[in-house]
LOKOL-863990 format. One line per field, with one value per residue (C-alpha): residue number from 1; residue in three letters; x, y, z. Coordinates in Angstrom, 2 decimals, m for minus. Each point is the difference from the previous one (the first is absolute). Layout:
BEGIN
k	[NUM | ...]
r	[ala | ...]
u	[X | ...]
v	[Y | ...]
w	[Z | ...]
//
This chain:
BEGIN
k	[1 | 2 | 3 | 4 | 5 | 6 | 7 | 8 | 9 | 10 | 11 | 12 | 13 | 14 | 15 | 16 | 17 | 18 | 19 | 20 | 21 | 22 | 23 | 24 | 25 | 26 | 27 | 28 | 29 | 30 | 31 | 32 | 33 | 34 | 35 | 36 | 37 | 38 | 39 | 40 | 41 | 42 | 43 | 44 | 45 | 46 | 47 | 48 | 49 | 50 | 51 | 52 | 53 | 54 | 55 | 56 | 57 | 58 | 59 | 60 | 61 | 62 | 63 | 64 | 65 | 66 | 67 | 68 | 69 | 70 | 71 | 72 | 73 | 74 | 75 | 76 | 77 | 78 | 79 | 80 | 81 | 82 | 83 | 84 | 85 | 86 | 87 | 88 | 89 | 90 | 91 | 92 | 93 | 94 | 95 | 96 | 97 | 98 | 99 | 100 | 101 | 102 | 103 | 104 | 105 | 106 | 107 | 108 | 109 | 110 | 111 | 112 | 113 | 114 | 115 | 116 | 117 | 118 | 119 | 120 | 121 | 122 | 123 | 124 | 125 | 126 | 127 | 128 | 129 | 130 | 131 | 132 | 133 | 134 | 135 | 136 | 137 | 138 | 139 | 140 | 141 | 142 | 143 | 144 | 145 | 146 | 147 | 148 | 149 | 150 | 151 | 152 | 153 | 154 | 155 | 156 | 157 | 158 | 159 | 160 | 161 | 162 | 163 | 164 | 165 | 166 | 167 | 168 | 169 | 170 | 171 | 172 | 173 | 174 | 175 | 176 | 177 | 178 | 179 | 180 | 181 | 182 | 183 | 184 | 185 | 186 | 187 | 188 | 189 | 190 | 191 | 192 | 193 | 194 | 195 | 196 | 197 | 198 | 199 | 200 | 201 | 202 | 203 | 204 | 205 | 206 | 207 | 208 | 209 | 210 | 211 | 212 | 213 | 214 | 215 | 216 | 217 | 218 | 219 | 220 | 221 | 222 | 223 | 224 | 225 | 226 | 227 | 228 | 229 | 230 | 231 | 232 | 233 | 234 | 235 | 236 | 237 | 238 | 239 | 240 | 241 | 242 | 243 | 244 | 245 | 246 | 247 | 248 | 249 | 250 | 251 | 252 | 253 | 254 | 255 | 256 | 257 | 258 | 259 | 260 | 261 | 262 | 263 | 264 | 265 | 266 | 267 | 268 | 269 | 270 | 271 | 272 | 273 | 274 | 275 | 276 | 277 | 278 | 279 | 280 | 281 | 282 | 283 | 284 | 285 | 286 | 287 | 288 | 289 | 290 | 291 | 292 | 293 | 294 | 295 | 296 | 297 | 298 | 299 | 300 | 301 | 302 | 303 | 304 | 305 | 306 | 307 | 308 | 309 | 310 | 311 | 312 | 313 | 314 | 315 | 316 | 317 | 318 | 319 | 320 | 321 | 322 | 323 | 324 | 325 | 326 | 327 | 328 | 329 | 330 | 331 | 332 | 333 | 334 | 335 | 336 | 337 | 338 | 339 | 340 | 341 | 342 | 343 | 344 | 345 | 346 | 347 | 348 | 349 | 350 | 351 | 352 | 353 | 354 | 355 | 356 | 357 | 358 | 359 | 360 | 361 | 362 | 363 | 364 | 365 | 366 | 367 | 368 | 369 | 370 | 371 | 372 | 373 | 374 | 375 | 376 | 377 | 378 | 379 | 380 | 381 | 382 | 383 | 384 | 385 | 386 | 387 | 388 | 389 | 390 | 391 | 392 | 393 | 394 | 395 | 396 | 397 | 398 | 399 | 400 | 401 | 402 | 403 | 404 | 405 | 406 | 407 | 408 | 409 | 410 | 411 | 412 | 413 | 414 | 415 | 416 | 417 | 418 | 419 | 420 | 421 | 422 | 423 | 424 | 425 | 426 | 427 | 428 | 429 | 430 | 431 | 432 | 433 | 434 | 435 | 436 | 437 | 438 | 439 | 440 | 441 | 442 | 443 | 444 | 445 | 446 | 447 | 448 | 449 | 450 | 451 | 452 | 453 | 454 | 455 | 456 | 457 | 458 | 459 | 460 | 461 | 462 | 463 | 464 | 465 | 466 | 467 | 468 | 469 | 470 | 471 | 472 | 473 | 474 | 475 | 476 | 477 | 478 | 479 | 480 | 481 | 482 | 483 | 484 | 485 | 486 | 487 | 488 | 489 | 490 | 491 | 492 | 493 | 494 | 495 | 496 | 497 | 498 | 499 | 500 | 501 | 502 | 503 | 504 | 505 | 506 | 507 | 508 | 509 | 510 | 511]
r	[met | pro | phe | thr | ser | ile | ser | phe | leu | gly | phe | val | ala | ala | ser | leu | ile | ala | tyr | tyr | leu | met | pro | gln | arg | phe | lys | trp | met | ala | leu | leu | val | ala | ser | tyr | ala | phe | tyr | met | ala | gly | gly | trp | arg | thr | val | phe | tyr | ile | leu | phe | thr | thr | val | val | thr | tyr | ser | ala | gly | met | ala | leu | gly | gly | leu | asn | ala | lys | leu | ser | gly | leu | pro | lys | gly | ser | leu | asp | asn | val | arg | ile | lys | lys | leu | lys | lys | leu | val | ala | ala | val | ala | leu | leu | leu | ser | phe | gly | leu | leu | phe | ile | phe | arg | tyr | trp | asn | phe | thr | val | ala | ala | phe | thr | ser | ser | asp | arg | phe | ile | leu | asn | leu | ile | val | pro | leu | gly | val | ser | phe | tyr | ile | phe | gln | ser | val | gly | tyr | val | ile | asp | val | tyr | arg | gly | lys | his | pro | pro | glu | arg | asn | pro | ala | lys | tyr | ala | leu | phe | val | ser | phe | phe | pro | gln | ile | ile | gln | gly | pro | ile | gly | arg | phe | his | his | leu | ala | pro | gln | leu | thr | ala | gly | ala | ala | leu | asp | trp | thr | asn | ile | lys | tyr | gly | ile | gln | leu | ala | ile | trp | gly | tyr | phe | lys | lys | leu | val | ile | ala | asp | arg | ala | gly | ile | ala | val | asn | glu | ile | phe | asp | asn | ile | gly | ala | gln | gly | gly | thr | val | thr | ala | phe | ala | val | phe | leu | tyr | ser | ile | gln | leu | tyr | cys | asp | phe | ser | gly | gly | ile | asp | ile | thr | arg | gly | val | ala | lys | met | leu | gly | ile | glu | met | ala | glu | asn | phe | arg | arg | pro | leu | phe | ala | thr | ser | leu | ala | asp | phe | trp | arg | arg | trp | his | ile | thr | leu | gly | ala | trp | leu | lys | asp | tyr | leu | phe | phe | ser | leu | ala | leu | ser | lys | pro | leu | val | arg | ile | gly | gln | phe | thr | arg | lys | arg | val | gly | gly | thr | leu | gly | lys | ile | ile | pro | thr | ser | ile | cys | thr | phe | thr | val | tyr | phe | ala | ile | gly | ile | trp | his | gly | ala | ser | phe | arg | phe | ile | ala | phe | gly | leu | trp | asn | gly | ile | ile | ile | thr | ser | ser | leu | leu | leu | ala | gly | val | tyr | thr | ala | val | lys | lys | arg | leu | arg | ile | asn | asn | asn | ala | cys | trp | trp | trp | val | phe | ser | ile | leu | arg | thr | ser | phe | ile | val | phe | leu | gly | arg | tyr | met | thr | arg | ala | pro | arg | phe | ala | tyr | gly | val | arg | met | leu | trp | arg | thr | phe | thr | asp | phe | asn | pro | ala | ala | leu | phe | asp | gly | thr | leu | leu | gly | phe | gly | leu | asn | gly | phe | asp | met | leu | val | ile | leu | phe | ala | ala | leu | ala | val | ile | gly | leu | glu | tyr | tyr | gln | glu | arg | gly | gly | arg | val | arg | gln | ala | leu | glu | lys | arg | gly | phe | phe | val | gln | trp | ala | ala | ile | val | val | pro | leu | ala | ala | ile | val | phe | leu | gly | leu | trp | gly | gln | thr | glu | gln | phe | ile | tyr | gly | gln | phe]
u	[29.50 | 3.45 | 0.72 | 0.90 | m3.42 | m2.98 | m2.25 | 2.27 | m0.32 | m3.76 | 0.09 | 1.86 | m2.34 | m3.02 | 1.59 | 0.73 | m3.51 | m1.54 | 2.43 | m0.69 | m3.77 | m0.06 | m0.84 | 3.25 | m0.60 | m0.76 | 3.07 | 2.19 | m2.70 | 0.28 | 3.78 | m0.61 | m2.42 | 2.30 | 3.06 | m1.65 | m1.57 | 3.57 | 1.36 | m2.69 | 0.65 | 3.37 | m1.71 | m2.88 | 1.59 | 2.99 | m2.30 | m0.05 | 3.75 | m0.13 | m3.13 | 2.02 | 2.85 | m2.41 | m1.87 | 3.14 | 1.71 | m3.05 | m0.86 | 3.75 | m0.16 | m3.40 | 1.54 | 3.24 | m1.92 | m1.83 | 3.08 | 1.81 | m2.82 | 0.20 | 3.83 | m0.19 | m1.58 | 2.40 | 3.29 | 3.13 | 1.41 | m3.25 | m1.28 | m2.80 | 2.19 | 2.28 | m2.82 | m1.58 | 3.25 | 0.55 | m3.52 | 0.63 | 2.99 | m2.16 | m2.78 | 2.55 | 2.13 | m3.39 | m1.00 | 3.45 | 0.27 | m3.43 | 0.75 | 3.44 | m1.03 | m2.43 | 2.67 | 2.53 | m2.52 | m0.64 | 3.45 | 2.44 | m1.46 | 0.88 | 3.49 | 0.63 | m1.29 | 2.16 | 2.95 | m0.27 | m1.51 | m0.12 | m3.53 | m2.93 | m2.26 | m0.34 | 0.00 | m3.14 | m1.52 | m1.24 | m0.70 | 1.56 | m2.46 | 0.34 | 2.06 | 0.51 | 3.46 | m1.09 | m3.21 | 1.53 | 2.99 | m2.58 | m2.17 | 2.87 | 1.46 | m3.46 | 0.22 | 3.49 | m0.96 | m2.99 | 2.11 | 2.61 | m2.87 | 0.73 | m3.75 | m3.23 | m1.51 | m2.68 | m3.24 | m2.18 | 0.86 | m1.13 | 2.16 | 2.91 | m0.85 | 0.25 | 3.44 | 1.16 | m1.67 | 0.24 | 0.07 | 2.55 | 2.73 | m0.95 | 2.17 | 3.34 | m0.18 | 1.07 | m0.21 | m2.11 | 0.20 | m3.27 | 0.46 | 0.63 | m2.36 | m3.06 | m1.15 | 0.07 | m2.00 | m2.84 | 0.07 | m2.00 | 1.79 | m2.03 | 0.38 | 3.09 | 0.83 | 3.75 | 0.20 | m1.68 | 2.57 | 3.01 | m1.24 | m0.54 | 3.47 | 1.67 | m1.93 | 0.79 | 3.66 | m0.27 | m1.74 | 2.77 | 2.76 | m1.94 | m1.40 | 2.56 | 3.21 | m0.38 | m2.24 | 2.04 | 3.29 | m1.71 | m0.38 | 3.76 | 0.41 | m2.31 | 1.23 | 3.66 | m0.72 | m2.16 | 3.25 | 2.51 | 2.29 | 0.85 | 0.86 | 3.60 | 1.16 | m0.95 | m3.59 | m0.23 | 1.17 | m2.25 | m3.04 | 0.80 | 0.33 | m3.21 | m1.63 | 1.29 | m1.72 | m3.19 | m0.05 | 0.46 | m2.68 | m2.33 | 0.20 | 0.28 | m2.71 | m2.43 | 0.57 | m0.56 | m3.48 | m0.83 | 0.82 | m1.87 | m3.06 | 0.06 | 0.73 | m3.11 | m1.86 | 1.58 | 2.47 | 3.59 | 1.88 | 3.43 | 3.02 | 1.55 | 2.68 | 2.38 | 2.11 | 2.14 | 1.65 | 2.07 | 0.92 | 3.70 | 0.33 | m1.73 | m1.48 | m1.15 | m1.69 | m1.91 | m1.21 | m1.28 | m1.38 | m3.15 | 0.07 | m2.82 | 1.48 | 3.23 | m1.69 | m2.18 | 3.04 | 1.93 | m2.87 | m1.23 | 3.08 | 3.25 | m0.97 | m1.50 | 3.16 | 2.19 | m1.85 | m0.42 | 1.95 | 2.14 | 1.23 | 0.59 | 1.97 | 2.15 | 0.40 | 1.29 | 2.44 | 1.31 | 0.45 | 1.97 | 2.08 | 0.34 | m0.32 | 0.30 | m2.36 | 0.09 | m1.51 | m2.67 | m1.23 | m0.01 | m3.35 | m1.57 | 1.80 | m1.65 | m3.54 | 0.83 | 0.97 | m3.12 | m2.06 | 1.32 | m0.09 | m3.74 | m0.35 | 1.36 | m2.32 | m3.04 | 0.65 | m0.47 | 0.44 | 3.05 | 3.87 | 0.32 | m1.83 | 1.95 | 3.21 | m1.40 | m0.62 | 3.36 | 1.64 | m1.53 | 0.53 | 3.71 | 0.54 | m1.82 | 1.32 | 3.63 | m0.61 | m0.95 | 2.88 | 2.59 | m1.28 | 2.88 | 2.49 | m2.10 | 0.00 | 3.71 | 0.78 | m2.04 | 1.58 | 3.53 | m1.11 | m1.37 | m3.52 | m2.47 | m3.53 | m1.77 | 1.82 | m1.93 | 2.11 | m0.09 | m3.89 | m0.11 | 2.56 | m2.00 | m3.12 | 1.76 | 1.50 | m3.28 | m1.77 | 2.56 | m0.46 | m3.70 | 0.39 | 2.01 | m2.79 | m2.57 | 1.62 | m1.45 | m3.46 | m0.56 | 1.90 | m2.30 | 2.02 | 2.94 | 2.59 | m1.25 | 0.70 | 3.54 | 0.54 | m1.26 | 2.27 | 3.01 | m0.87 | m0.38 | 3.43 | 1.74 | m1.83 | m0.83 | 0.33 | m0.45 | m0.47 | m3.27 | m1.42 | 0.25 | m0.25 | m3.81 | 0.17 | m2.15 | m2.87 | m0.71 | m2.14 | m3.40 | 0.94 | 0.99 | 1.97 | m3.10 | m0.92 | 3.61 | m0.26 | m3.29 | 1.50 | 3.00 | m1.83 | m2.73 | 2.52 | 1.80 | m3.07 | m0.44 | 3.59 | m0.39 | m2.91 | 1.43 | 3.21 | m2.01 | m1.73 | 3.49 | 1.30 | m2.84 | m2.58 | m3.64 | m2.19 | m3.35 | 1.09 | 1.68 | m3.00 | m2.16 | 1.96 | m0.67 | m3.11 | m3.04 | 1.41 | 3.22 | m1.54 | m2.26 | 2.85 | 1.65 | m3.01 | m0.48 | 3.43 | 0.72 | m3.47 | 0.54 | 3.17 | m1.92 | m2.71 | 2.34 | 3.08 | m1.34 | m0.46 | m3.68 | m1.03 | 3.50 | 0.53 | 1.08 | m0.80 | 2.00 | 3.33 | m0.40 | m3.59 | 1.62 | 1.66]
v	[m121.67 | 1.41 | m0.40 | 3.76 | 1.07 | 1.43 | m2.75 | m2.65 | 1.54 | 0.06 | m3.60 | m1.13 | 1.86 | m1.59 | m3.57 | 0.52 | 0.97 | m2.76 | m2.63 | 0.95 | 0.19 | m3.49 | m2.93 | m1.79 | m3.09 | 2.35 | 2.41 | m1.74 | 0.48 | 3.56 | m0.18 | m2.08 | 2.54 | 2.96 | m1.73 | m0.59 | 3.42 | 1.42 | m2.25 | 0.85 | 3.78 | m0.59 | m1.43 | m2.63 | m1.95 | m0.90 | m1.89 | m2.89 | m0.55 | m0.12 | m2.28 | m2.24 | m0.29 | m0.57 | m2.79 | m1.70 | 0.03 | m0.75 | m3.02 | m1.21 | 0.28 | m2.00 | m2.70 | m0.03 | m0.26 | m3.00 | m1.69 | 0.68 | m1.77 | m3.03 | m0.01 | 0.02 | m3.64 | m1.54 | m1.83 | 1.74 | m1.50 | m1.56 | 0.41 | 2.17 | 2.22 | 0.53 | 0.64 | 2.54 | 1.72 | 0.42 | 1.26 | 2.54 | 1.24 | 0.23 | 2.05 | 2.34 | 0.40 | 0.87 | 2.63 | 1.52 | m0.09 | 1.92 | 2.43 | 0.88 | m0.14 | 2.79 | 2.03 | m0.80 | 1.24 | 3.38 | 0.76 | m1.80 | m1.02 | 3.38 | 0.01 | m3.55 | 0.74 | 3.17 | m2.02 | m2.51 | 1.80 | 3.53 | m0.38 | 1.43 | m2.50 | m1.98 | 2.94 | 0.18 | 3.16 | m0.94 | 1.88 | m1.75 | m0.95 | 1.66 | m1.89 | m2.93 | m1.10 | 0.26 | m1.93 | m2.69 | m0.60 | m0.11 | m2.61 | m2.13 | m0.04 | m1.31 | m2.74 | m1.17 | 0.05 | m2.23 | m2.27 | m0.41 | m0.67 | 3.11 | 0.67 | m1.25 | 1.78 | 2.70 | m1.58 | 3.12 | 1.70 | 3.33 | 0.02 | m0.97 | 2.75 | 2.51 | m1.30 | 0.54 | 3.50 | 1.70 | 3.55 | 1.78 | m2.28 | m0.40 | 2.95 | m0.78 | m2.74 | m1.36 | m3.45 | m1.77 | m3.74 | m1.82 | m1.44 | 3.59 | 2.07 | m1.96 | m0.84 | 3.64 | 0.99 | m2.35 | 0.23 | 3.33 | 2.14 | 2.10 | 3.74 | 0.92 | 3.68 | m0.87 | m1.64 | 2.92 | 2.51 | m2.13 | m0.28 | 3.67 | 0.70 | m2.49 | 1.23 | 3.61 | m0.86 | m1.69 | 3.04 | 2.22 | m1.99 | m0.20 | 3.54 | 2.13 | m1.74 | m2.47 | 1.97 | 3.25 | m1.75 | m1.75 | 3.61 | 0.54 | m3.75 | 0.06 | 3.37 | m1.14 | m3.44 | 1.45 | 1.50 | m2.28 | 0.09 | 3.51 | m0.16 | 0.05 | m2.49 | 2.16 | 0.57 | m3.80 | m1.15 | 2.56 | m1.28 | m3.68 | 1.00 | 1.84 | m3.06 | m2.21 | 2.14 | 0.13 | m3.80 | m0.71 | 2.44 | m0.82 | m3.87 | m0.01 | 2.74 | m1.95 | m3.05 | 1.88 | 1.19 | m3.55 | m1.21 | 2.89 | m0.57 | m3.73 | 0.82 | 2.03 | m3.16 | m1.95 | m1.92 | 0.02 | m0.10 | m1.55 | 2.19 | 1.19 | 2.41 | m0.27 | 3.16 | m0.90 | 3.49 | m1.72 | m3.24 | m0.95 | m2.08 | m0.51 | m3.26 | 1.76 | 2.75 | m2.60 | m1.58 | 3.37 | 1.46 | m1.52 | m2.81 | m2.07 | m0.19 | m1.24 | m2.52 | m1.33 | m0.36 | m1.67 | m2.52 | m0.80 | 0.61 | m0.29 | m3.20 | m1.49 | 0.49 | m1.10 | m3.21 | m0.97 | m2.84 | 2.01 | 2.21 | m2.92 | m1.63 | 3.18 | 0.14 | m3.55 | 0.77 | 3.26 | m1.45 | m2.94 | 1.87 | 3.42 | m0.87 | 2.28 | 2.87 | 1.14 | m3.46 | 0.18 | 3.56 | m0.24 | m1.54 | 2.50 | 2.79 | m1.09 | m0.01 | 3.53 | 1.30 | m1.32 | 1.66 | 3.47 | m0.39 | m0.91 | 3.37 | 1.72 | m1.31 | 0.32 | 3.67 | 0.44 | m1.48 | 2.01 | m0.51 | 2.45 | m1.98 | m3.06 | 2.09 | 1.11 | m3.72 | m1.05 | 2.80 | m1.11 | m3.81 | 0.57 | 2.09 | m2.33 | m3.30 | 1.46 | 0.74 | m3.62 | m1.29 | 2.36 | m0.14 | m1.84 | 2.44 | 2.93 | m1.38 | m0.64 | 3.67 | 1.40 | m2.09 | 0.96 | 3.79 | m0.73 | 1.38 | m0.18 | m0.97 | 1.69 | 3.41 | 2.96 | 1.15 | m3.33 | 0.06 | 3.52 | m1.11 | m2.98 | 1.90 | 2.48 | m2.61 | m1.74 | 3.18 | 0.75 | m3.51 | 0.52 | 3.59 | m1.47 | m2.54 | 2.84 | 1.27 | m2.97 | m0.07 | 3.71 | 0.16 | 0.26 | m2.88 | m2.26 | 2.09 | 3.21 | m1.64 | m0.75 | 3.45 | 1.60 | m1.99 | 0.84 | 3.67 | 0.03 | m1.21 | 2.00 | 3.28 | 0.70 | 3.58 | 0.61 | 3.67 | m0.62 | m1.28 | 3.55 | 2.48 | m0.31 | m2.47 | m2.39 | 2.38 | 0.29 | m3.26 | 1.00 | 0.33 | 3.15 | 0.51 | m0.66 | m3.19 | m1.29 | 0.89 | m1.74 | m3.13 | 0.31 | 0.36 | m2.35 | m2.75 | 0.77 | m0.62 | m3.45 | m0.92 | 1.16 | m1.96 | m3.15 | 0.56 | 0.06 | m3.35 | m1.58 | 0.63 | m1.95 | 2.89 | m0.79 | 2.84 | m1.40 | m0.90 | 3.35 | 2.00 | m2.03 | 1.13 | 3.60 | 1.96 | 0.45 | 3.08 | m1.59 | m2.92 | 2.04 | 2.31 | m2.92 | 0.25 | 3.62 | 1.15 | m2.22 | 0.66 | 3.73 | m0.56 | m2.04 | 2.74 | 2.90 | m1.57 | m3.07 | 0.09 | m0.82 | 0.07 | m0.38 | m3.56 | m2.85 | m3.75 | m1.96 | m1.05 | m3.79 | 0.19 | m0.26 | m3.33]
w	[131.66 | 1.27 | 3.69 | m0.02 | m1.21 | 2.05 | m1.70 | 1.55 | 3.48 | m0.45 | m1.30 | 3.18 | 2.22 | m1.69 | 0.15 | 3.74 | 0.71 | m2.11 | 1.50 | 3.72 | m0.52 | m1.44 | 2.24 | 0.85 | m2.20 | m3.21 | 0.66 | m2.52 | m2.68 | 0.47 | m0.50 | m3.17 | m1.55 | 0.85 | m1.35 | m3.40 | m0.02 | 0.53 | m2.72 | m2.45 | 0.45 | m1.60 | m3.10 | 0.03 | m2.88 | 2.03 | 2.56 | m2.40 | 0.58 | 3.70 | m0.31 | m2.22 | 2.45 | 2.85 | m1.93 | m1.09 | 3.45 | 1.89 | m2.17 | 0.37 | 3.62 | 0.27 | m2.40 | 2.10 | 3.16 | m1.31 | m0.95 | 3.20 | 1.73 | m2.11 | 0.49 | 3.67 | 0.21 | m2.45 | 0.75 | m1.13 | m3.24 | m1.27 | m3.40 | 1.10 | 2.06 | m2.88 | m2.45 | 2.29 | 0.64 | m3.84 | m0.35 | 2.78 | m1.87 | m3.25 | 1.67 | 1.75 | m3.29 | m2.11 | 2.77 | 0.17 | m4.04 | m0.36 | 2.81 | m1.02 | m3.78 | 0.62 | 1.84 | m2.98 | m2.53 | 1.78 | 1.36 | m2.31 | m3.33 | m1.77 | 1.52 | m1.28 | m3.46 | m0.24 | 1.14 | m2.61 | m2.95 | m1.49 | m1.22 | 1.78 | m1.31 | 3.31 | 2.36 | 2.16 | 1.04 | 3.40 | 3.24 | 2.87 | 2.67 | 3.35 | 2.41 | m2.33 | 1.31 | 3.61 | m0.31 | m2.22 | 2.45 | 2.78 | m1.73 | m1.15 | 3.56 | 1.06 | m2.40 | 0.89 | 3.69 | m0.67 | m2.17 | 2.80 | 2.55 | 1.97 | 0.47 | m1.57 | m2.82 | 0.36 | m1.00 | m0.30 | m3.17 | 0.99 | 3.13 | m2.24 | m2.35 | 2.92 | 0.89 | m3.56 | m0.45 | 3.50 | m1.13 | 2.29 | m1.31 | m3.53 | m1.49 | 1.55 | 2.50 | 2.38 | m1.43 | 2.55 | 1.07 | 0.28 | 3.50 | 1.43 | m2.06 | m0.87 | 3.53 | 0.81 | m3.01 | 0.77 | 3.87 | 0.23 | 2.36 | 2.64 | 0.09 | 1.98 | 0.33 | 0.72 | m3.53 | m1.43 | 1.60 | m0.77 | m3.66 | m0.39 | 1.49 | m2.28 | m3.19 | 0.75 | 0.35 | m3.42 | m1.49 | 1.48 | m1.60 | m3.39 | m0.32 | 1.84 | m1.14 | m2.69 | m2.46 | 0.73 | m0.86 | m3.01 | m1.64 | m0.29 | m0.87 | m2.90 | m1.25 | m0.01 | m1.34 | m2.85 | m1.38 | 1.65 | m3.06 | 0.35 | 3.73 | 1.56 | 2.59 | 2.98 | m1.06 | m0.98 | 3.43 | 1.77 | m2.04 | 0.82 | 3.73 | m0.02 | m1.86 | 2.91 | 2.47 | m2.20 | m0.50 | 3.70 | 1.26 | m2.84 | 0.58 | 3.62 | 0.47 | m2.27 | 2.21 | 3.10 | m1.60 | m0.88 | 3.62 | 1.59 | m1.97 | 0.80 | 3.59 | 0.13 | m1.19 | 2.80 | m2.40 | 0.43 | m3.24 | m0.36 | 0.74 | m3.29 | 1.24 | 2.88 | m0.18 | m3.16 | 0.48 | 2.77 | m1.98 | 0.53 | m3.08 | m3.23 | 1.03 | 3.28 | m2.21 | m1.77 | 3.29 | 0.83 | m3.37 | m1.48 | 2.52 | m1.23 | m3.43 | 1.31 | 2.28 | m2.93 | m2.26 | 2.90 | 0.83 | m3.49 | m2.26 | 2.08 | 1.79 | m2.91 | m1.93 | 2.87 | 0.51 | m3.80 | m1.31 | m2.36 | 2.95 | 2.26 | m2.67 | m0.31 | 3.65 | 0.06 | m2.79 | 1.37 | 3.52 | m1.42 | m2.72 | 1.56 | 3.54 | 3.09 | 0.78 | m3.77 | m0.99 | 2.39 | m0.76 | m3.85 | m0.25 | 2.53 | m2.10 | m3.22 | 1.77 | 1.57 | m3.42 | m1.54 | 2.67 | m0.56 | m3.76 | 0.60 | 2.03 | m2.89 | m2.64 | 2.46 | 0.11 | m3.62 | m3.69 | m0.91 | m0.22 | 2.48 | 2.60 | m1.02 | 0.63 | 3.37 | 1.00 | m1.41 | 2.18 | 3.18 | m0.73 | m0.76 | 3.02 | 2.48 | m1.75 | 0.15 | 3.64 | 0.65 | m2.02 | 1.67 | 3.52 | 1.30 | m1.57 | 1.47 | 3.42 | m0.09 | m1.09 | 2.72 | 2.38 | m0.99 | 0.00 | 3.39 | m0.84 | 2.59 | m1.52 | 2.97 | m0.30 | m0.54 | m2.94 | m1.66 | 0.31 | m1.69 | m2.70 | m0.81 | m0.34 | m2.25 | m2.10 | m0.46 | m0.90 | m2.77 | m1.49 | 0.04 | m1.45 | m2.96 | m0.67 | m0.10 | m3.28 | m1.81 | 1.61 | m1.09 | m3.21 | m3.13 | m1.55 | 0.90 | m2.17 | 1.82 | 3.23 | m1.11 | m1.19 | 3.10 | 2.19 | m2.19 | m0.08 | 3.90 | 0.40 | m2.69 | m0.16 | 3.75 | 0.95 | 3.71 | m0.46 | m1.71 | 3.40 | 1.31 | m2.82 | m0.63 | m2.90 | 1.93 | 0.46 | m3.74 | m0.10 | 1.33 | 3.66 | 1.84 | 3.10 | 2.26 | m1.68 | 0.59 | 3.67 | 0.26 | m1.51 | 2.31 | 3.24 | m0.85 | m1.05 | 3.41 | 1.81 | m1.80 | 0.69 | 3.73 | 0.67 | m1.63 | 1.92 | 3.25 | m1.14 | m1.05 | 3.36 | 1.64 | 0.39 | m0.16 | m1.35 | 0.81 | 3.73 | 0.29 | m1.04 | 2.30 | 3.01 | m0.98 | 0.47 | m2.23 | m1.66 | m0.74 | m1.67 | m2.10 | m0.76 | m1.74 | m2.44 | m0.19 | m0.79 | m2.88 | m1.19 | 0.03 | m1.94 | m2.66 | m0.24 | m0.31 | m1.56 | m1.78 | m3.73 | m0.41 | m3.59 | m1.35 | 1.17 | m2.18 | 0.33 | 2.28 | m1.59 | 1.04 | m1.34 | m3.45 | 0.89]
//
């Protein structure tokens, strides 16, 4: 049931009615039924996989909660204390192995087989379950938090199942944390027309980005990439540029729809975008783009690595043998590089995604290692970090680095990505930007203008927010007609300019 279908809008309306008609103590049950109904609409057989993850992680949480209770009354260093700690590690390890094992089978098994053998004998023809990466990461995060004693386990299996399967976020996140999301899901919010209004505004803005911009840009992107080997450098660069616009509006638009639907239910989802268009470094970009994935990897991978015995030993060695700032940051750089390599792998089982992760990891790790040199050069050139021109330059520099990475994420294969990059820098003809060549790929001049002005509207709104503006507060100060114009105007654009019936699945729904 695609978010951009009329059936989904009807489903949301029915879910809202059922939710708010339910007595407060039973509202969460309406959400659970709606979530499983939504999931089954995408293929009832895949329900067994989300149930498997739910049962495994729920059981692990209960077991870890019991062990934590026993551990709290034991003196440190005692035999029972040591035994229970080892048992905790075993329970957590089994849960992670089973959960990530399921993810490996669906996402990485065929890639691994193809990488090590030329035979198709072990290739599996499996349909990847809806949102499998998102609900597994969310569930594993819950297990680790219980293991660490951050919160007690959820004892009600049905309430926990709702946390895993909450339907607005199942396709592409955001990746929720139990302590933030679960209490909201089971609290049973009262009907609040302000939440309804804000939720509608946010969802409409998401549909505007998805239907008016992303899917329109995707027409040309698909047509060019379907025959990318025959394209020159100018057309290739244009396709990657359009893909960058498509990806941003597709993913952020989908998250806006998710958060908007949740807001109508009185649930505040975690922020997943913070205006990455205005990032001033690649590290800053990743702090703004897919925030919940970055936070998950930081909390559960980066710190786990940094505090592990091997990295502690490496840190001791580098501080002693290398010394200085470099010796201190080498262990941090190793952890940082590992995180961005994991980001690449998370996006897909392909060498092009590995290259994408390596690209980001190398740039950000190099920035850490060369931070002192970078600071000294800026000081020597008397560059003011607060100067407007430097801010603009930093944004453009970051956008260019991100743009280069997009060659790999959209290329059919790694080799094509390399060829595309080479062609862009060796066969770029500026005249092709103005001679009508770019209008031969499914988009006419009107479509280009729609993308241009709609994208400028997105940039303008985000610039207003970046400079401290608060859209909701600003609208509240205006009259009734201005507030509803914020709904009616983008809604009209969706109705008259949106590509209903031609839409594709969300790009991040594939991950």
